[in-house]
Each structure stands twice: as structure tokens, then as C-alpha cells.
C-alpha positions as CSV (number, residue, x, y, z in Angstrom):
1,M,-13.7,-3.9,-15.2
2,E,-15.9,-2.1,-17.7
3,V,-17.2,-5.4,-19.0
4,L,-18.0,-6.5,-15.6
5,E,-19.9,-3.3,-14.8
6,H,-21.8,-3.5,-18.1
7,S,-22.7,-7.1,-17.3
8,A,-24.0,-6.2,-13.9
9,Y,-26.1,-3.3,-15.3
10,T,-27.5,-5.7,-18.0
11,D,-28.4,-8.2,-15.3
12,Y,-30.2,-5.4,-13.4
13,E,-32.1,-4.2,-16.5
14,W,-33.1,-7.9,-17.3
15,A,-34.3,-8.5,-13.8
16,T,-36.6,-5.5,-13.5
17,E,-37.5,-4.6,-17.2
18,L,-41.0,-6.4,-17.3
19,N,-42.3,-4.9,-14.0
20,R,-40.8,-1.5,-14.9
21,I,-42.7,-1.6,-18.3
22,N,-45.9,-2.5,-16.7
23,L,-45.8,0.1,-14.0
24,I,-44.6,2.8,-16.3
25,L,-47.6,2.2,-18.5
26,L,-49.8,2.7,-15.4
27,G,-47.9,5.7,-14.1
28,L,-46.7,3.8,-11.0
29,W,-43.0,3.3,-11.5
30,P,-41.0,5.7,-9.2
31,E,-37.8,7.3,-10.3
32,N,-35.0,9.2,-8.7
33,N,-34.8,13.0,-9.3
34,E,-38.1,12.9,-11.2
35,T,-39.0,16.2,-12.7
36,K,-42.3,17.9,-11.8
37,Q,-43.5,17.6,-15.3
38,K,-42.8,13.9,-15.5
39,K,-44.4,13.4,-12.1
40,L,-47.5,15.4,-13.2
41,M,-47.8,13.3,-16.3
42,S,-47.6,10.0,-14.3
43,D,-50.3,11.3,-11.9
44,I,-52.6,12.4,-14.7
45,R,-52.2,8.9,-16.3
46,V,-53.3,7.3,-13.0
47,I,-56.2,9.6,-12.4
48,L,-57.4,9.1,-16.0
49,I,-57.2,5.3,-15.9
50,F,-59.0,5.3,-12.6
51,N,-61.8,7.5,-13.8
52,I,-62.4,5.7,-17.1
53,I,-62.6,2.3,-15.2
54,F,-64.7,3.7,-12.3
55,W,-67.3,5.6,-14.4
56,S,-67.5,3.3,-17.4
57,C,-67.4,-0.1,-15.6
58,I,-67.7,0.0,-11.8
59,I,-70.8,2.2,-11.6
60,P,-72.7,0.5,-14.5
61,T,-71.9,-3.0,-13.1
62,L,-73.0,-2.0,-9.6
63,H,-76.2,-0.5,-11.1
64,S,-76.8,-3.8,-12.9
65,L,-76.2,-5.8,-9.7
66,L,-78.9,-3.8,-8.0
67,K,-81.3,-5.0,-10.6
68,I,-80.4,-8.7,-10.6
69,Y,-79.3,-9.3,-7.0
70,D,-82.2,-11.8,-6.5
71,D,-81.0,-14.0,-9.3
72,I,-78.1,-16.0,-7.9
73,M,-76.7,-16.9,-11.5
74,S,-76.8,-13.4,-12.7
75,A,-75.3,-12.1,-9.4
76,I,-72.4,-14.5,-9.6
77,D,-71.8,-13.5,-13.2
78,N,-71.8,-9.9,-12.3
79,L,-69.6,-10.2,-9.2
80,Q,-66.8,-12.0,-10.9
81,Y,-66.2,-9.0,-13.0
82,T,-67.2,-6.3,-10.5
83,L,-65.0,-7.6,-7.7
84,S,-62.0,-8.2,-10.0
85,I,-62.1,-4.7,-11.5
86,G,-62.8,-3.1,-8.2
87,M,-59.8,-5.0,-6.7
88,A,-57.6,-3.8,-9.5
89,L,-58.6,-0.2,-8.8
90,I,-57.8,-0.7,-5.1
91,K,-54.4,-2.0,-6.0
92,L,-53.8,1.0,-8.3
93,I,-54.6,3.5,-5.5
94,I,-52.5,1.7,-2.9
95,V,-49.5,1.4,-5.1
96,W,-49.8,5.0,-6.3
97,H,-50.1,6.2,-2.7
98,K,-47.0,4.1,-1.7
99,K,-45.1,4.8,-4.9
100,Y,-42.2,6.7,-3.5
101,E,-42.0,4.7,-0.3
102,V,-40.8,1.8,-2.4
103,L,-38.1,3.9,-4.1
104,P,-35.5,3.2,-1.5
105,L,-36.1,-0.5,-2.0
106,L,-35.7,-0.2,-5.8
107,N,-32.4,1.7,-5.2
108,M,-31.3,-1.1,-3.0
109,I,-32.1,-3.6,-5.6
110,K,-30.1,-1.6,-8.2
111,N,-27.1,-1.3,-5.9
112,D,-27.1,-5.0,-5.1
113,W,-26.9,-5.8,-8.8
114,L,-24.1,-3.3,-9.5
115,R,-21.9,-3.9,-6.5
116,P,-19.1,-6.4,-6.8
117,K,-20.1,-10.0,-6.1
118,T,-18.9,-13.6,-6.5
119,S,-20.1,-15.7,-9.3
120,K,-22.0,-17.8,-6.8
121,E,-23.9,-14.8,-5.4
122,R,-24.7,-13.6,-8.9
123,N,-26.1,-17.1,-9.8
124,V,-28.3,-17.0,-6.7
125,M,-29.6,-13.5,-7.6
126,L,-30.2,-14.6,-11.3
127,K,-32.1,-17.7,-10.1
128,Q,-34.4,-15.7,-7.9
129,A,-34.9,-13.0,-10.6
130,R,-35.6,-15.8,-13.1
131,I,-38.4,-17.2,-10.9
132,A,-39.9,-13.8,-10.5
133,R,-39.7,-13.2,-14.2
134,I,-41.4,-16.5,-14.9
135,F,-44.3,-15.6,-12.6
136,T,-44.6,-12.2,-14.3
137,I,-44.8,-13.6,-17.8
138,F,-47.1,-16.4,-16.9
139,G,-49.4,-14.3,-14.8
140,F,-49.6,-11.6,-17.4
141,L,-50.3,-14.0,-20.3
142,L,-52.9,-15.9,-18.4
143,I,-54.9,-12.9,-17.3
144,Q,-54.6,-11.1,-20.6
145,I,-55.9,-14.3,-22.4
146,S,-59.0,-14.3,-20.3
147,A,-59.4,-10.5,-21.0
148,V,-59.1,-11.1,-24.7
149,I,-61.7,-13.9,-24.6
150,I,-64.1,-11.6,-22.8
151,L,-63.6,-8.8,-25.3
152,V,-63.2,-10.5,-28.7
153,L,-66.0,-13.1,-28.7
154,P,-68.8,-10.6,-28.2
155,V,-67.7,-9.0,-31.5
156,F,-68.8,-12.1,-33.2
157,G,-72.0,-12.4,-31.3
158,I,-70.8,-15.1,-28.8
159,S,-71.8,-14.2,-25.2
160,M,-69.4,-15.4,-22.4
161,R,-71.8,-14.4,-19.6
162,Y,-75.2,-15.1,-18.3
163,R,-77.7,-12.8,-20.1
164,T,-81.2,-11.8,-19.0
165,N,-83.8,-9.5,-20.3
166,R,-83.4,-7.2,-17.3
167,T,-80.0,-5.8,-18.2
168,D,-79.4,-6.9,-21.8
169,P,-82.2,-5.4,-23.9
170,G,-80.0,-4.7,-27.0
171,R,-76.6,-5.2,-28.5
172,L,-74.1,-7.4,-26.8
173,L,-71.4,-5.9,-24.5
174,P,-68.5,-7.7,-22.8
175,L,-69.6,-6.9,-19.2
176,Q,-73.0,-7.1,-17.5
177,T,-73.8,-3.4,-17.1
178,Y,-76.7,-1.0,-17.0
179,Y,-76.4,2.5,-18.4
180,L,-78.8,5.4,-18.2
181,Y,-78.6,6.0,-22.0
182,N,-79.6,3.8,-24.9
183,V,-76.4,1.8,-25.3
184,S,-77.7,0.0,-28.4
185,S,-77.6,3.0,-30.7
186,S,-74.6,4.1,-32.6
187,P,-72.1,5.6,-31.9
188,L,-72.9,5.2,-28.1
189,Y,-72.5,1.4,-28.4
190,E,-69.0,1.7,-30.1
191,I,-67.9,4.2,-27.5
192,T,-69.2,2.1,-24.6
193,F,-67.6,-1.1,-26.1
194,F,-64.3,0.7,-26.4
195,L,-64.4,2.0,-22.8
196,Q,-65.2,-1.4,-21.5
197,S,-62.4,-3.0,-23.5
198,F,-59.9,-0.4,-22.3
199,S,-61.1,-0.9,-18.7
200,V,-60.8,-4.7,-18.8
201,M,-57.3,-4.5,-20.4
202,A,-56.0,-1.9,-18.1
203,G,-57.6,-3.5,-15.1
204,S,-56.1,-6.9,-15.9
205,T,-52.7,-5.2,-16.4
206,M,-52.8,-3.5,-13.0
207,Y,-54.2,-6.6,-11.2
208,S,-51.3,-8.7,-12.5
209,G,-48.6,-6.0,-12.6
210,T,-48.8,-5.1,-8.9
211,D,-48.7,-8.7,-7.8
212,T,-45.7,-9.5,-9.9
213,F,-44.0,-6.3,-8.8
214,M,-44.4,-7.5,-5.2
215,S,-43.1,-10.9,-6.1
216,M,-40.0,-9.2,-7.8
217,L,-39.2,-7.4,-4.6
218,V,-39.7,-10.4,-2.4
219,F,-37.6,-12.7,-4.6
220,H,-34.8,-10.3,-4.7
221,V,-34.8,-10.1,-0.9
222,C,-34.9,-13.9,-0.7
223,G,-31.9,-14.0,-3.0
224,Q,-30.0,-11.5,-0.7
225,L,-31.0,-13.5,2.3
226,E,-29.6,-16.7,0.7
227,N,-26.3,-15.0,0.0
228,F,-26.2,-13.6,3.5
229,K,-26.7,-17.2,4.9
230,T,-23.8,-18.3,2.8
231,R,-21.6,-15.5,4.1
232,V,-22.5,-16.3,7.7
233,R,-21.5,-19.9,7.3
234,N,-18.1,-18.8,5.8
235,L,-17.3,-16.0,8.3
236,D,-14.2,-17.9,9.5
237,K,-12.8,-17.8,5.9
238,F,-12.5,-14.0,5.9
239,Q,-9.1,-12.6,7.0
240,N,-10.7,-9.7,8.9
241,F,-13.4,-11.5,10.9
242,A,-14.4,-8.5,12.8
243,G,-15.0,-6.5,9.6
244,A,-16.8,-9.3,7.9
245,L,-19.1,-9.8,10.9
246,S,-19.9,-6.1,11.2
247,A,-20.7,-5.9,7.5
248,S,-23.0,-9.0,7.9
249,V,-24.8,-7.4,10.7
250,K,-25.4,-4.2,8.7
251,D,-26.5,-6.3,5.7
252,H,-29.0,-8.2,7.8
253,I,-30.5,-4.9,9.3
254,R,-30.8,-3.6,5.7
255,L,-32.7,-6.7,4.6
256,I,-35.0,-6.6,7.6
257,R,-35.8,-3.0,6.7
258,A,-36.6,-4.0,3.1
259,I,-39.1,-6.6,4.3
260,I,-40.7,-4.0,6.6
261,I,-41.0,-1.6,3.6
262,I,-42.6,-4.4,1.5
263,D,-45.1,-5.3,4.2
264,D,-46.0,-1.7,4.9
265,T,-46.6,-1.1,1.2
266,F,-48.7,-4.1,0.5
267,N,-50.4,-5.3,3.7
268,L,-53.6,-3.4,3.1
269,M,-53.7,-4.7,-0.4
270,L,-53.2,-8.2,0.8
271,L,-56.0,-7.8,3.4
272,G,-58.4,-6.7,0.6
273,L,-57.3,-9.6,-1.5
274,L,-58.1,-12.1,1.3
275,V,-61.6,-10.8,1.4
276,Y,-61.9,-10.7,-2.3
277,F,-60.6,-14.3,-2.7
278,G,-62.9,-15.5,0.0
279,I,-65.9,-14.1,-1.7
280,L,-65.1,-15.4,-5.1
281,F,-64.2,-18.8,-3.7
282,V,-67.6,-19.1,-2.1
283,L,-69.4,-17.9,-5.3
284,Y,-67.4,-20.3,-7.6
285,G,-67.8,-23.2,-5.2
286,F,-71.6,-22.6,-5.0
287,L,-71.8,-22.4,-8.8
288,F,-69.9,-25.6,-9.4
289,V,-71.7,-27.6,-6.8
290,S,-75.1,-26.3,-8.2
291,I,-74.0,-27.5,-11.7
292,V,-73.1,-30.9,-10.4
293,T,-76.2,-31.4,-8.1
294,Q,-78.9,-29.7,-10.1
295,G,-77.6,-29.7,-13.6
296,R,-77.9,-26.0,-14.1
297,N,-77.5,-24.8,-17.7
298,L,-74.0,-23.5,-18.4
299,S,-72.4,-23.5,-21.8
300,L,-68.9,-25.0,-22.2
301,A,-67.6,-21.6,-23.1
302,R,-68.8,-20.0,-19.9
303,L,-67.7,-22.9,-17.8
304,F,-64.3,-22.5,-19.3
305,L,-64.2,-18.8,-18.5
306,F,-65.4,-19.5,-14.9
307,L,-62.6,-22.2,-14.5
308,L,-60.0,-19.8,-16.0
309,G,-61.1,-17.0,-13.6
310,F,-60.9,-19.4,-10.6
311,I,-57.4,-20.6,-11.7
312,I,-56.2,-17.0,-12.0
313,T,-57.7,-16.0,-8.6
314,F,-56.5,-19.0,-6.8
315,G,-53.1,-18.8,-8.5
316,H,-52.5,-15.2,-7.4
317,M,-53.6,-16.2,-3.8
318,C,-51.2,-19.0,-3.8
319,L,-48.4,-16.6,-5.0
320,Y,-49.0,-14.2,-2.0
321,C,-48.8,-17.1,0.5
322,L,-45.8,-18.6,-1.2
323,L,-43.9,-15.3,-1.1
324,G,-44.6,-15.1,2.6
325,E,-43.6,-18.8,3.1
326,F,-40.3,-18.2,1.2
327,L,-39.4,-15.4,3.5
328,V,-40.1,-17.5,6.6
329,I,-38.0,-20.3,5.2
330,Q,-35.0,-17.9,4.4
331,F,-35.1,-16.5,7.9
332,D,-35.2,-20.0,9.4
333,G,-32.2,-20.9,7.3
334,I,-30.3,-17.9,8.7
335,Y,-31.2,-18.8,12.3
336,E,-30.0,-22.4,11.7
337,A,-26.7,-21.1,10.0
338,V,-25.9,-19.0,13.1
339,C,-26.8,-21.7,15.5
340,Q,-24.6,-24.2,13.7
341,Y,-21.7,-21.9,13.5
342,E,-18.8,-22.7,15.9
343,W,-19.4,-19.7,18.0
344,Y,-17.7,-21.2,21.1
345,K,-14.4,-20.9,19.3
346,L,-14.8,-17.1,19.0
347,K,-13.7,-14.4,21.3
348,P,-16.4,-13.2,23.8
349,K,-16.8,-9.8,21.8
350,Q,-17.1,-11.6,18.5
351,A,-19.6,-14.2,19.9
352,K,-21.7,-11.4,21.3
353,D,-21.8,-9.7,17.9
354,L,-22.9,-13.0,16.4
355,M,-25.7,-13.2,18.9
356,N,-27.2,-10.0,17.4
357,I,-27.9,-11.9,14.2
358,M,-29.4,-14.8,16.1
359,M,-31.7,-12.6,18.0
360,Q,-33.0,-10.7,15.0
361,T,-33.8,-14.1,13.2
362,K,-35.5,-15.7,16.2
363,R,-38.8,-14.0,15.2
364,P,-38.9,-14.2,11.4
365,L,-40.5,-11.4,9.5
366,N,-43.0,-12.2,6.9
367,L,-45.7,-10.6,4.7
368,T,-49.0,-9.9,6.4
369,A,-52.6,-9.1,5.5
370,G,-53.4,-5.8,7.2
371,K,-50.8,-6.6,9.9
372,L,-53.3,-9.2,11.2
373,F,-52.7,-12.4,9.3
374,P,-49.3,-13.9,8.2
375,M,-49.3,-14.8,4.5
376,T,-48.3,-18.5,4.7
377,I,-49.6,-21.8,3.3
378,A,-51.2,-22.6,6.7
379,M,-53.2,-19.4,6.5
380,L,-54.4,-20.3,2.9
381,C,-55.5,-23.7,4.1
382,N,-57.5,-22.0,6.9
383,L,-59.0,-19.6,4.5
384,L,-60.1,-22.4,2.1
385,K,-61.6,-24.2,5.1
386,T,-63.6,-21.2,6.2
387,S,-64.8,-20.4,2.7
388,G,-65.9,-23.9,2.2
389,G,-68.2,-23.5,5.3
390,Y,-69.8,-20.5,3.7
391,I,-70.5,-22.6,0.5
392,S,-72.5,-25.0,2.6
393,V,-74.4,-22.1,4.2
394,L,-75.4,-20.8,0.7
395,L,-76.4,-24.3,-0.5
396,A,-78.5,-24.7,2.7
397,R,-80.3,-21.4,2.1
398,R,-80.9,-22.3,-1.6
399,N,-82.6,-25.5,-0.5
């Protein structure tokens, strides 16, 4: 038994370690029975990160945007950084605010891993955890590669952004910013470069970390829903049918509550991400069409960075919609499993209890953006179609 318990705890640690490390670094990982001192240190870490990024990057990039807003190339170059870092700060504040509301869900995940289960149920949970882990590793590496490119190349005098005499009078910095002091003189230049580097690395970590944290929660729930569907199909194999059905109903209600917690935690963040993705998609689309039709000057290095930024943004948007789609598919599977069950062979009381599960799955729960838009592939297609219309509007005004 000790070997089994150790194996279960090892599985739990493996499934959550990457997201736990990311959120601990940012001060966002909630813990049970957290001491006041530890909670204070986590809050100080969040406040410190927020203020460094806000005052060293957000304000200077916005100041720069006010000076170059009439130059479309400079504005696009500015907004791809300003919007991304701003969105990362919004994610930081939302997850920090909802930090302890997610704690019951994390406790549920731990209990699910530690409680006795069949080898088939464990394999399903490991499969879902493996998918979430792959998304975490791939997303983190991709966004950190782009951050390193932005930060390292300027050290060697290689600019990865559109430079003008309005906002770049002196030494090269990673971001398009405008400061009230002479940033070209030492040691102000070195301090500013360090603050921008810290902001980009921290911003990319919180941008990717919050998304992969949400994906870990959703994939775990999907695994539990898949196991629940299997138990529903095999209810007749239990010796105590009434007890098995009662436990299934309670388990179903528990999973519904978990989805509600996830949606309540992340729906505002997803709404902001919809707006953010729509704006960036329009700007990137306008830029690429302008390059093709007018042959605008754009170095291969900057084109590569734009393409990498688009892939990251589009990939994360696809992830949000896929998570919502997976939940819908799992709920549909439970509904079909209940409908296909030979309920007519049951006693009236048992059939009535089984109907409770069917009624709960008739309207599947899913992730939403601000409780307004369901996060599905269909919603993503509509968003791309709408954003494409705005690209044509920008092109028409340019002409």
C-alpha cells in the first residue's frame, strides 16, 4: 500500500510541478494553511513585479506611442509589445485576485490523484496530464525564445524593431520607449536595459504561465469526466447499484462545480484576450498585406519576429478555444452514455436518479469570455472573420 500511495503522490507532483514552479515564482500559487509571513512575501512579489513592469515598460511605451501614432509601421511595432505586456499584467492581477478561489479546485486535483483508482482511470488521468504538460513546455519555450531574441540581439547592435528618429535618439533598447531622462548615458542606460529585460522575461512568464495553469485545470477535469463516463457505462457491473449511482451523481456535481470555478476565475481574462487577439490579428494582417502589395521595407529578422509573435498569439487563442471545445465534447459524451444506458431495465427509483445526470448534461458547461461568448472553435472562426473585415477597413483608409 505504501508503494501505491507513493506512486500516486509522485503522479500528482509530476502533473502539477511545472505550473506550480511558474506560479510560485510569480507569487500566485495558493497553499493550504499559508502563514501570514509567506502570504505577505507572495503579495510583495506580485506588487513588485507589477510596479517594475508598469513603470519601466508600460508608461514609457505608451508615451512613445503618443509620439508616433501617426506612423502606422511604428504604431504596429509599438503595440505588439505594449498590448502583450499589458495583457500579461491584466492576467497577473486577475489570477492574484482569484488566487484563493482556485484553492478548492487544486485540493480536488490532489485528492483525485491520491485516492484509490483503477489502472485504466490512472492512465486516463496521466494522458490528460501529459497533454497539459506538453502545452506547458511548448508554450513556455516558444514565448521565452521570442523574449531572448528581443533582449539579446540589441546587445550586439542588431535591432529587431522599427526605429525612427522620434523615439530612438541614442543607444539601442529592446522596446520602443520614450523616457523623460537621458537614457543614452551610463549608468541610466544599463539600469533601463536591465529593467526592460526583467519586464520582458517576467511578462512572458506570466503570459504563458497563467494560460498553461488554466489548461492544467481543464485537462484534469476532462480526465475526470472521461472516467466518470466510463463508470456510468459500467454501472450495472457494480454489486451495489444504488451506492454506485449515488456516488456518480455526487461526482458529477463536483465536476460541474469545478468547471464553474474555472469559468468564474478566468472569464474576464478570456474576454480581455479576445479583444487583445482581435486587435493584434488586425494589425498583423494589415502589415502582411502591406508587405505583399506595396513591398514595404521589412528585414528578415523583423519579419521572423512578427511571424513568431503571430504564431504565439494565435496558438494561445486556439488553446483557449480548444479547452472549451474539449469540455463540450466530454459533456456530450456523458449525455450519450446516459442515453444509451439500458435505463428501462432499472427500477423506477433508480431510473429517476439516472435522469438527474441526463438533465445536468443536457446543457453542457463550457468556458466563456466574460460570460458572453463560449470559447469554442466556432467562436474562433467568427472572430477571425470579423477581424478580417477590419483589416479591409484599414487598407481602404490607407488608400
